[in-house]
C-alpha positions as a Markdown table, in Angstrom:
| # | Residue | x | y | z |
|---|---|---|---|---|
| 1 | Met | -15.7 | 235.4 | 219.0 |
| 2 | Asp | -17.4 | 233.7 | 222.0 |
| 3 | Asp | -17.6 | 230.0 | 221.4 |
| 4 | Pro | -19.8 | 228.3 | 224.0 |
| 5 | His | -18.7 | 224.7 | 223.0 |
| 6 | Ile | -16.5 | 222.4 | 224.9 |
| 7 | His | -13.8 | 220.9 | 222.6 |
| 8 | Val | -11.1 | 218.3 | 222.6 |
| 9 | Glu | -7.4 | 219.0 | 222.0 |
| 10 | Arg | -6.2 | 218.1 | 218.5 |
| 11 | Lys | -3.7 | 215.6 | 220.0 |
| 12 | Val | -6.5 | 214.0 | 222.0 |
| 13 | Leu | -4.4 | 211.0 | 222.9 |
| 14 | His | -1.6 | 213.2 | 224.3 |
| 15 | Ser | -3.8 | 215.4 | 226.4 |
| 16 | Gly | -5.2 | 215.5 | 229.9 |
| 17 | Ala | -4.0 | 214.6 | 233.3 |
| 18 | Asp | -3.3 | 210.9 | 232.6 |
| 19 | Tyr | -0.8 | 211.8 | 229.9 |
| 20 | Arg | 0.8 | 214.5 | 231.9 |
| 21 | Asn | 1.1 | 212.1 | 234.9 |
| 22 | Ala | 2.7 | 209.4 | 232.7 |
| 23 | Val | 5.3 | 211.9 | 231.4 |
| 24 | Ala | 5.9 | 213.2 | 235.0 |
| 25 | Ser | 6.5 | 209.7 | 236.3 |
| 26 | Met | 9.0 | 208.9 | 233.5 |
| 27 | Leu | 10.8 | 212.2 | 233.5 |
| 28 | Gly | 10.3 | 213.4 | 237.1 |
| 29 | Ala | 9.1 | 216.7 | 235.9 |
| 30 | Val | 5.6 | 218.1 | 235.6 |
| 31 | Thr | 4.5 | 220.2 | 232.7 |
| 32 | Asp | 2.1 | 223.0 | 233.0 |
| 33 | Ala | -1.2 | 222.8 | 231.1 |
| 34 | Pro | -1.1 | 225.2 | 228.2 |
| 35 | Ala | -3.2 | 228.4 | 228.3 |
| 36 | Val | -4.5 | 228.0 | 224.7 |
| 37 | Val | -4.7 | 224.8 | 222.6 |
| 38 | Thr | -5.6 | 223.8 | 219.1 |
| 39 | Thr | -8.8 | 221.7 | 219.0 |
| 40 | Gly | -9.9 | 218.7 | 216.9 |
| 41 | Cys | -12.0 | 221.1 | 214.9 |
| 42 | Gly | -9.0 | 223.3 | 214.1 |
| 43 | Ile | -9.7 | 226.4 | 216.2 |
| 44 | Glu | -7.7 | 227.7 | 219.2 |
| 45 | Val | -9.5 | 227.9 | 222.5 |
| 46 | Pro | -8.5 | 228.3 | 226.1 |
| 47 | Tyr | -7.4 | 225.0 | 227.6 |
| 48 | Ala | -10.3 | 225.4 | 230.1 |
| 49 | Met | -12.8 | 225.0 | 227.2 |
| 50 | Thr | -11.5 | 221.4 | 226.4 |
| 51 | Ser | -12.3 | 218.1 | 228.0 |
| 52 | Pro | -11.1 | 214.5 | 227.4 |
| 53 | His | -14.4 | 213.2 | 228.6 |
| 54 | Pro | -17.0 | 212.4 | 225.8 |
| 55 | Glu | -19.9 | 213.4 | 228.0 |
| 56 | Ser | -18.6 | 216.9 | 228.3 |
| 57 | Val | -17.6 | 217.6 | 224.7 |
| 58 | Thr | -20.3 | 219.6 | 222.8 |
| 59 | Cys | -18.5 | 220.4 | 219.6 |
| 60 | Leu | -19.6 | 217.9 | 217.0 |
| 61 | Ala | -16.5 | 218.2 | 214.8 |
| 62 | Cys | -14.3 | 217.6 | 217.9 |
| 63 | Arg | -16.4 | 214.6 | 218.9 |
| 64 | Glu | -15.9 | 213.1 | 215.4 |
| 65 | His | -12.1 | 213.9 | 215.6 |
| 66 | Ala | -11.8 | 212.2 | 219.0 |
| 67 | Ala | -13.7 | 209.1 | 217.9 |
| 68 | Arg | -11.4 | 208.7 | 214.8 |
| 69 | Glu | -8.3 | 209.1 | 216.9 |
| 70 | His | -9.4 | 206.6 | 219.5 |
| 71 | Arg | -10.5 | 204.1 | 216.8 |
| 72 | Ala | -7.1 | 204.4 | 215.0 |
| 73 | Phe | -5.1 | 204.1 | 218.2 |
| 74 | Ala | -7.1 | 200.9 | 219.2 |
| 75 | Ala | -6.4 | 199.4 | 215.8 |
| 76 | Gln | -2.7 | 200.3 | 216.0 |
| 77 | Val | -2.4 | 198.7 | 219.5 |
| 78 | Glu | -4.2 | 195.6 | 218.4 |
| 79 | Lys | -1.9 | 195.2 | 215.3 |
| 80 | Leu | 1.3 | 195.9 | 217.2 |
| 81 | Ser | 0.5 | 193.6 | 220.1 |
| 82 | Arg | 0.2 | 190.6 | 217.7 |
| 83 | Met | 3.7 | 191.2 | 216.2 |
| 84 | Pro | 6.4 | 188.7 | 217.2 |
| 85 | Gly | 8.5 | 190.1 | 220.1 |
| 86 | Ser | 5.9 | 192.6 | 221.2 |
| 87 | Val | 6.7 | 194.0 | 224.6 |
| 88 | Val | 3.1 | 194.5 | 225.4 |
| 89 | Ala | 1.4 | 191.6 | 227.1 |
| 90 | Pro | -1.7 | 190.4 | 225.2 |
| 91 | Glu | -3.9 | 191.0 | 228.3 |
| 92 | Asp | -2.7 | 194.6 | 228.6 |
| 93 | Ala | -3.1 | 195.2 | 224.9 |
| 94 | Ala | -6.7 | 193.9 | 225.0 |
| 95 | Lys | -7.5 | 196.2 | 227.9 |
| 96 | Ala | -6.1 | 199.2 | 226.0 |
| 97 | Val | -7.9 | 198.3 | 222.8 |
| 98 | Glu | -11.2 | 197.9 | 224.7 |
| 99 | Arg | -10.7 | 201.2 | 226.5 |
| 100 | His | -10.1 | 203.2 | 223.3 |
| 101 | Gln | -12.8 | 201.4 | 221.4 |
| 102 | Asp | -15.2 | 202.4 | 224.2 |
| 103 | Leu | -14.0 | 206.0 | 224.1 |
| 104 | Ala | -14.5 | 206.0 | 220.3 |
| 105 | Arg | -18.1 | 204.7 | 220.7 |
| 106 | Arg | -18.8 | 207.3 | 223.4 |
| 107 | Phe | -17.4 | 210.2 | 221.3 |
| 108 | Gly | -19.2 | 208.9 | 218.2 |
């Protein structure tokens, strides 16, 4: 079946170049992008038919999935940053929360 839509990966927070670069900087190894991925809407598509950028995603179910994931992550970061002994500086946590809330708004 030919699907003309652009999707997001199911693990939207663990996808894209930023995530792979972070893993590479920690481990000193670079992973290859997968050929086929499972999307936020539950289907498998070629990796080339996905995007982490809200403006590019045309699948409504994937947009809703990505918005939920970014909202949940922002809430989790906000909650964890307030805990005693948190290793994340309040300024850094606030930036991360704002970035993911913005992404959630743009996907939604």
